[in-house]
SESE-354430 format. One line per field, with one value per residue: z, y negated, x of N, C-alpha, C in turn; residue in three letters; residue number from 1. Coordinates in nm, 3 decimals. Each point is the difference from the previous one (the first is absolute). Layout:
BEGIN
n.up	Z; ... $
n.north	Y; ... $
n.east	X; ... $
ca.up	Z; ... $
ca.north	Y; ... $
ca.east	X; ... $
c.up	Z; ... $
c.north	Y; ... $
c.east	X; ... $
res	Ala; ... $
n	NUM; ... $
***
This chain:
BEGIN
n.up	0.000; -0.080; 0.058; -0.116; 0.034; 0.075; -0.121; 0.072; 0.011; 0.002; 0.082; -0.002; -0.116; 0.005; -0.122; -0.069; -0.015; -0.112; -0.049; -0.086; -0.085; -0.032; -0.110; 0.031; -0.132; -0.007; 0.094; -0.079; -0.058; 0.088; 0.056; -0.030; 0.129; -0.027; 0.106; 0.012; 0.059; 0.070; 0.031; 0.114; 0.001; 0.108; -0.092; -0.019; -0.122; -0.007; 0.123; -0.034; -0.107; 0.079; 0.089; -0.099; -0.053; 0.123; 0.034; -0.117; 0.062; -0.085; 0.075; -0.008; -0.126; -0.067; 0.124; 0.016; 0.071; 0.109; -0.003; -0.112; -0.031; 0.039; -0.071; -0.087; 0.015; -0.004; -0.079; 0.059; 0.085; -0.108; -0.014; -0.104; -0.113; -0.063; -0.103; 0.019; -0.127; 0.094; 0.069; 0.099; 0.121; 0.080; 0.108; 0.027; 0.115; 0.002; -0.067; -0.129; -0.026; -0.118; -0.069; -0.118; -0.064; -0.077; 0.045; 0.070; -0.116; 0.114; 0.052; 0.015; 0.103; -0.076; 0.111; 0.085; 0.052; 0.043; 0.088; 0.087; -0.078; -0.006; 0.129; 0.004; -0.082; 0.075; 0.107; -0.062; -0.029; 0.125; 0.037; -0.081; 0.050; 0.118; -0.025; -0.039; 0.098; 0.082; -0.068; -0.003; 0.117; 0.062; 0.045; 0.084; 0.010; -0.120; 0.041; -0.028; 0.110; 0.069; 0.020; 0.050; 0.026; -0.098; -0.069; 0.036; 0.048; -0.122; -0.053; -0.117; 0.001; -0.029; -0.127; 0.037; 0.004 $
n.north	0.118; -0.097; -0.050; -0.061; -0.120; -0.016; -0.052; -0.105; -0.006; -0.133; -0.037; 0.129; -0.043; -0.005; -0.019; 0.108; 0.010; 0.064; -0.007; 0.097; -0.039; 0.127; -0.028; 0.126; -0.016; 0.029; -0.087; -0.001; -0.054; 0.090; -0.119; 0.020; 0.001; -0.076; 0.027; -0.122; 0.031; -0.107; 0.055; -0.053; -0.003; -0.010; 0.014; 0.120; -0.049; 0.098; -0.035; -0.130; 0.034; 0.075; -0.100; -0.085; 0.088; 0.017; -0.128; 0.001; 0.108; 0.085; 0.080; -0.113; -0.034; 0.112; 0.033; 0.096; 0.023; -0.077; 0.129; -0.017; -0.114; 0.054; 0.105; -0.088; -0.072; 0.122; -0.015; 0.109; -0.035; 0.026; -0.069; 0.063; -0.066; 0.109; -0.076; 0.119; -0.013; -0.063; 0.099; -0.042; -0.010; -0.028; -0.002; -0.088; 0.020; -0.120; 0.094; -0.026; 0.126; -0.050; 0.091; -0.048; 0.026; 0.076; -0.118; 0.052; 0.059; 0.039; -0.103; -0.098; -0.045; -0.054; 0.000; -0.085; 0.015; -0.121; 0.093; -0.099; -0.026; 0.130; 0.005; -0.116; 0.050; 0.109; -0.077; -0.080; 0.107; 0.039; -0.123; -0.004; 0.118; -0.049; -0.115; 0.075; 0.086; -0.104; -0.054; 0.122; 0.057; -0.113; -0.008; -0.077; -0.127; -0.008; 0.038; -0.073; 0.071; -0.093; 0.012; -0.119; 0.017; -0.088; 0.074; 0.117; 0.052; 0.042; -0.034; 0.048; -0.070; 0.114; -0.018; -0.022; 0.129 $
n.east	0.086; -0.037; 0.107; -0.024; 0.050; -0.106; -0.032; 0.032; -0.133; 0.003; -0.097; -0.033; -0.052; -0.131; 0.047; -0.037; -0.133; -0.021; -0.122; 0.010; -0.093; -0.014; -0.070; -0.023; 0.018; -0.127; 0.025; -0.104; 0.105; 0.041; 0.023; 0.126; 0.015; 0.101; 0.072; 0.049; 0.113; 0.031; 0.116; 0.038; 0.132; 0.074; 0.096; 0.053; 0.016; 0.091; 0.027; -0.006; 0.068; 0.072; 0.002; 0.023; 0.086; 0.044; -0.002; 0.059; 0.041; -0.049; 0.077; 0.071; 0.018; 0.000; 0.015; -0.088; 0.106; -0.003; -0.027; 0.069; -0.063; -0.114; 0.039; 0.045; -0.111; -0.048; 0.105; 0.041; 0.096; 0.071; -0.111; -0.059; -0.005; -0.042; 0.034; 0.052; -0.037; -0.069; 0.056; 0.078; -0.056; 0.103; -0.076; 0.096; -0.062; 0.058; 0.061; -0.006; 0.032; 0.034; -0.066; 0.033; -0.111; 0.075; 0.041; -0.100; 0.021; 0.059; -0.066; 0.086; -0.069; -0.094; -0.073; 0.052; -0.123; -0.030; -0.036; 0.022; 0.104; 0.028; -0.025; 0.066; 0.091; -0.004; 0.000; 0.086; 0.072; -0.024; 0.025; 0.105; 0.035; -0.036; 0.062; 0.100; -0.024; -0.006; 0.102; 0.052; -0.029; -0.018; -0.123; 0.067; 0.025; 0.053; 0.121; 0.106; 0.022; 0.062; 0.130; 0.020; 0.127; -0.001; -0.086; 0.048; -0.112; -0.024; -0.118; 0.041; -0.113; -0.059; -0.011; -0.126; -0.025 $
ca.up	0.000; -0.012; 0.125; -0.020; 0.080; -0.058; -0.017; 0.092; -0.045; 0.111; -0.041; -0.101; 0.000; -0.120; -0.065; -0.087; -0.047; -0.081; -0.081; -0.140; -0.048; -0.136; -0.045; -0.080; -0.093; 0.014; 0.141; 0.031; 0.016; 0.141; 0.012; 0.094; 0.069; 0.051; 0.079; -0.009; 0.115; 0.002; 0.134; 0.013; 0.121; -0.008; -0.006; -0.134; -0.099; -0.028; 0.110; -0.016; -0.114; 0.048; 0.087; -0.089; -0.071; 0.096; 0.031; -0.123; -0.037; -0.009; 0.124; 0.092; -0.059; -0.086; 0.060; 0.039; 0.145; 0.051; 0.103; 0.005; 0.064; 0.142; 0.056; 0.022; 0.118; 0.120; 0.020; 0.124; -0.033; -0.047; -0.094; -0.134; -0.096; -0.130; -0.109; -0.110; -0.100; 0.016; 0.108; 0.138; 0.105; 0.130; 0.105; 0.087; 0.102; -0.048; -0.141; -0.093; -0.114; -0.117; -0.127; -0.104; -0.100; 0.045; 0.045; 0.134; -0.006; 0.017; -0.016; 0.109; -0.020; -0.085; 0.075; 0.144; 0.021; 0.132; -0.005; 0.021; -0.126; -0.089; 0.049; -0.042; -0.144; -0.013; 0.047; -0.110; -0.109; 0.037; -0.018; -0.145; -0.042; 0.035; -0.095; -0.132; -0.012; 0.013; -0.117; -0.127; 0.004; 0.063; -0.090; -0.001; -0.102; -0.031; 0.001; 0.012; 0.112; -0.007; 0.118; -0.026; 0.129; 0.026; -0.005; 0.069; -0.081; -0.091; -0.090; -0.126; -0.038; -0.140; -0.057; 0.011; -0.123 $
ca.north	-0.118; -0.125; -0.075; -0.139; -0.093; -0.036; -0.145; -0.063; -0.116; -0.075; -0.101; 0.052; -0.066; 0.009; -0.131; -0.009; 0.123; -0.033; 0.106; -0.025; 0.093; 0.047; 0.090; 0.109; 0.043; 0.138; 0.028; -0.070; -0.141; -0.032; -0.045; 0.061; -0.108; 0.030; -0.110; -0.030; -0.078; -0.055; -0.005; -0.072; 0.032; -0.028; 0.123; 0.047; -0.001; 0.138; 0.046; -0.065; 0.064; 0.129; -0.025; -0.043; 0.120; 0.081; -0.065; -0.012; 0.133; 0.019; 0.057; -0.111; -0.112; 0.034; 0.111; -0.031; -0.011; -0.057; 0.090; 0.002; -0.125; 0.016; 0.099; -0.066; -0.086; 0.083; 0.082; -0.002; 0.033; 0.137; 0.042; -0.057; 0.015; 0.038; -0.029; 0.088; -0.058; -0.144; -0.031; 0.029; -0.084; 0.065; -0.099; 0.032; -0.105; -0.120; -0.013; 0.091; 0.035; 0.014; 0.055; -0.016; 0.106; 0.130; -0.020; 0.052; 0.129; -0.003; -0.136; -0.096; -0.088; -0.115; -0.124; 0.003; -0.115; -0.020; 0.060; -0.102; -0.074; 0.090; 0.001; -0.123; 0.015; 0.097; -0.062; -0.086; 0.090; 0.061; -0.103; -0.008; 0.124; -0.014; -0.095; 0.063; 0.092; -0.075; -0.084; 0.074; 0.121; -0.030; -0.031; -0.145; -0.071; 0.056; -0.095; 0.054; -0.063; -0.016; -0.059; -0.076; -0.039; -0.142; -0.034; 0.099; 0.086; -0.065; 0.090; -0.063; 0.062; 0.043; -0.027; 0.113; 0.078 $
ca.east	-0.086; 0.072; -0.009; 0.038; -0.082; -0.129; -0.009; -0.094; -0.076; -0.060; -0.097; -0.093; -0.131; -0.082; -0.006; -0.118; -0.062; -0.118; -0.060; -0.033; -0.103; 0.021; -0.105; 0.055; -0.104; -0.045; -0.027; -0.126; 0.034; 0.019; 0.137; 0.093; 0.069; 0.133; 0.052; 0.142; 0.041; 0.134; 0.055; 0.126; 0.077; 0.143; 0.078; 0.034; -0.109; -0.041; -0.085; -0.130; -0.067; -0.050; -0.115; -0.109; -0.049; -0.075; -0.128; -0.077; -0.045; -0.145; -0.054; -0.028; -0.073; -0.112; -0.073; -0.138; -0.003; 0.125; 0.053; 0.147; 0.040; -0.032; 0.093; 0.129; -0.018; -0.012; 0.120; 0.079; 0.140; 0.023; -0.105; 0.009; -0.108; 0.054; -0.093; 0.041; 0.090; 0.011; 0.093; -0.035; 0.054; 0.017; 0.026; 0.112; -0.006; -0.069; 0.037; -0.065; 0.083; -0.087; 0.047; -0.103; -0.013; 0.051; 0.137; 0.024; 0.068; 0.144; 0.052; -0.015; -0.115; 0.028; -0.019; -0.023; -0.088; -0.059; -0.133; -0.104; -0.016; -0.074; -0.139; -0.066; -0.028; -0.109; -0.125; -0.047; -0.038; -0.129; -0.102; -0.018; -0.066; -0.141; -0.058; -0.003; -0.113; -0.125; -0.026; 0.005; -0.082; -0.128; -0.111; -0.021; 0.078; 0.132; 0.110; 0.135; 0.069; 0.145; 0.063; 0.122; 0.057; -0.024; -0.143; -0.083; -0.086; -0.095; -0.072; -0.042; -0.127; -0.016; -0.132; -0.093; -0.017 $
c.up	0.000; 0.128; -0.015; 0.088; -0.075; -0.013; 0.087; -0.067; 0.122; -0.058; -0.109; 0.011; -0.133; -0.057; -0.079; -0.030; -0.077; -0.078; -0.144; -0.043; -0.144; -0.034; -0.093; -0.091; 0.019; 0.143; 0.048; 0.028; 0.145; 0.017; 0.103; 0.062; 0.049; 0.076; -0.020; 0.122; -0.016; 0.146; -0.002; 0.130; -0.024; 0.001; -0.143; -0.093; -0.030; 0.109; -0.010; -0.117; 0.041; 0.086; -0.085; -0.077; 0.091; 0.026; -0.123; -0.041; 0.007; 0.127; 0.099; -0.062; -0.074; 0.049; 0.034; 0.151; 0.048; 0.098; 0.007; 0.060; 0.151; 0.067; 0.028; 0.123; 0.130; 0.031; 0.137; -0.038; -0.032; -0.098; -0.134; -0.078; -0.135; -0.106; -0.126; -0.091; 0.016; 0.121; 0.137; 0.091; 0.127; 0.101; 0.088; 0.102; -0.050; -0.148; -0.083; -0.115; -0.116; -0.118; -0.101; -0.095; 0.056; 0.054; 0.135; 0.000; 0.008; -0.022; 0.128; -0.031; -0.082; 0.073; 0.147; 0.032; 0.145; -0.005; 0.018; -0.126; -0.101; 0.042; -0.042; -0.149; -0.020; 0.047; -0.107; -0.116; 0.029; -0.015; -0.149; -0.052; 0.028; -0.094; -0.139; -0.016; 0.015; -0.129; -0.132; -0.001; 0.061; -0.104; -0.007; -0.114; -0.016; 0.002; 0.015; 0.115; -0.027; 0.132; -0.047; 0.135; 0.035; 0.012; 0.076; -0.097; -0.081; -0.079; -0.122; -0.046; -0.148; -0.047; 0.017; -0.134; -0.077 $
c.north	-0.124; -0.081; -0.144; -0.090; -0.037; -0.153; -0.059; -0.121; -0.068; -0.101; 0.046; -0.071; 0.022; -0.140; -0.014; 0.141; -0.040; 0.123; -0.043; 0.109; 0.035; 0.097; 0.102; 0.050; 0.149; 0.040; -0.082; -0.148; -0.045; -0.044; 0.081; -0.115; 0.048; -0.122; -0.011; -0.082; -0.046; -0.010; -0.083; 0.042; -0.041; 0.134; 0.042; 0.008; 0.141; 0.053; -0.063; 0.060; 0.136; -0.017; -0.041; 0.118; 0.085; -0.062; -0.017; 0.134; 0.019; 0.061; -0.110; -0.103; 0.040; 0.119; -0.044; -0.015; -0.059; 0.091; 0.001; -0.129; 0.010; 0.098; -0.062; -0.090; 0.081; 0.083; -0.022; 0.033; 0.148; 0.050; -0.069; 0.019; 0.027; -0.022; 0.077; -0.072; -0.150; -0.040; 0.041; -0.103; 0.083; -0.109; 0.050; -0.113; -0.116; -0.026; 0.102; 0.025; 0.037; 0.058; -0.021; 0.117; 0.131; -0.011; 0.062; 0.139; -0.022; -0.138; -0.078; -0.086; -0.122; -0.133; 0.030; -0.129; -0.010; 0.049; -0.104; -0.084; 0.083; 0.001; -0.126; 0.003; 0.094; -0.059; -0.093; 0.085; 0.065; -0.102; -0.017; 0.122; -0.008; -0.097; 0.061; 0.089; -0.070; -0.074; 0.076; 0.121; -0.024; -0.034; -0.149; -0.062; 0.063; -0.110; 0.072; -0.071; -0.013; -0.056; -0.070; -0.052; -0.146; -0.035; 0.095; 0.084; -0.083; 0.109; -0.081; 0.073; 0.034; -0.035; 0.119; 0.070; -0.044 $
c.east	0.090; -0.019; 0.049; -0.084; -0.128; -0.006; -0.111; -0.065; -0.058; -0.098; -0.095; -0.134; -0.069; -0.014; -0.129; -0.051; -0.125; -0.045; -0.007; -0.097; 0.030; -0.112; 0.064; -0.111; -0.034; -0.030; -0.118; 0.023; 0.006; 0.145; 0.079; 0.080; 0.136; 0.051; 0.151; 0.036; 0.144; 0.042; 0.129; 0.066; 0.145; 0.073; 0.024; -0.122; -0.049; -0.093; -0.139; -0.077; -0.056; -0.124; -0.121; -0.057; -0.086; -0.138; -0.089; -0.062; -0.150; -0.061; -0.036; -0.094; -0.127; -0.080; -0.142; -0.013; 0.133; 0.074; 0.152; 0.055; -0.022; 0.095; 0.137; -0.009; 0.005; 0.125; 0.063; 0.144; 0.017; -0.104; 0.020; -0.127; 0.064; -0.107; 0.040; 0.097; 0.021; 0.084; -0.049; 0.063; 0.008; 0.033; 0.113; 0.011; -0.084; 0.029; -0.079; 0.096; -0.091; 0.077; -0.111; 0.007; 0.056; 0.142; 0.030; 0.063; 0.151; 0.061; -0.019; -0.122; 0.042; -0.014; -0.028; -0.074; -0.043; -0.144; -0.110; -0.022; -0.078; -0.148; -0.075; -0.033; -0.118; -0.132; -0.059; -0.049; -0.135; -0.114; -0.030; -0.076; -0.150; -0.070; -0.014; -0.123; -0.133; -0.035; 0.004; -0.091; -0.137; -0.106; -0.028; 0.080; 0.136; 0.105; 0.133; 0.071; 0.149; 0.049; 0.126; 0.048; -0.031; -0.148; -0.091; -0.081; -0.098; -0.072; -0.041; -0.125; -0.003; -0.141; -0.093; -0.015; -0.122 $
res	Unk; Unk; Unk; Unk; Unk; Unk; Unk; Unk; Unk; Unk; Unk; Unk; Unk; Unk; Unk; Unk; Unk; Unk; Unk; Unk; Unk; Unk; Unk; Unk; Unk; Unk; Unk; Unk; Unk; Unk; Unk; Unk; Unk; Unk; Unk; Unk; Unk; Unk; Unk; Unk; Unk; Unk; Unk; Unk; Unk; Unk; Unk; Unk; Unk; Unk; Unk; Unk; Unk; Unk; Unk; Unk; Unk; Unk; Unk; Unk; Unk; Unk; Unk; Unk; Unk; Unk; Unk; Unk; Unk; Unk; Unk; Unk; Unk; Unk; Unk; Unk; Unk; Unk; Unk; Unk; Unk; Unk; Unk; Unk; Unk; Unk; Unk; Unk; Unk; Unk; Unk; Unk; Unk; Unk; Unk; Unk; Unk; Unk; Unk; Unk; Unk; Unk; Unk; Unk; Unk; Unk; Unk; Unk; Unk; Unk; Unk; Unk; Unk; Unk; Unk; Unk; Unk; Unk; Unk; Unk; Unk; Unk; Unk; Unk; Unk; Unk; Unk; Unk; Unk; Unk; Unk; Unk; Unk; Unk; Unk; Unk; Unk; Unk; Unk; Unk; Unk; Unk; Unk; Unk; Unk; Unk; Unk; Unk; Unk; Unk; Unk; Unk; Unk; Unk; Unk; Unk; Unk; Unk; Unk; Unk; Unk $
n	1; 2; 3; 4; 5; 6; 7; 8; 9; 10; 11; 12; 13; 14; 15; 16; 17; 18; 19; 20; 21; 22; 23; 24; 25; 26; 27; 28; 29; 30; 31; 32; 33; 34; 35; 36; 37; 38; 39; 40; 41; 42; 43; 44; 45; 46; 47; 48; 49; 50; 51; 52; 53; 54; 55; 56; 57; 58; 59; 60; 61; 62; 63; 64; 65; 66; 67; 68; 69; 70; 71; 72; 73; 74; 75; 76; 77; 78; 79; 80; 81; 82; 83; 84; 85; 86; 87; 88; 89; 90; 91; 92; 93; 94; 95; 96; 97; 98; 99; 100; 101; 102; 103; 104; 105; 106; 107; 108; 109; 110; 111; 112; 113; 114; 115; 116; 117; 118; 119; 120; 121; 122; 123; 124; 125; 126; 127; 128; 129; 130; 131; 132; 133; 134; 135; 136; 137; 138; 139; 140; 141; 142; 143; 144; 145; 146; 147; 148; 149; 150; 151; 152; 153; 154; 155; 156; 157; 158; 159; 160; 161 $
***
């Protein structure tokens, strides 16, 4: 097993997250929604890219349930969450070690993060997730929620069908 030092990121924060709608022809013209997020932190760029890939993964962003986001919030030291081909995280004390995609096979973690900073990103992500399902899957008015660090949460209303 590779025992290289794990790159440390500090000041992890959610800068932006938004939805885009795409209608796939032949699928009853029902839009598919995908989310994109932007994270920022101090430290090696490769480590931040790994963290972004992990948080951008479909198990966290495009799932029908927030169970994996909630599972990460509930981690105790020594516990982890594995997202199969999208990576895994393991809590080590007050830190969280992260591997993106399939890099966790025989490799040093790609990023070492402060667990409380990760929790804050996840809490914002969960709030966004709730807005997403209320505004895209609900029977009321439709809209595309977004979050921007400077402006907070917003919903862009869509035209009624």
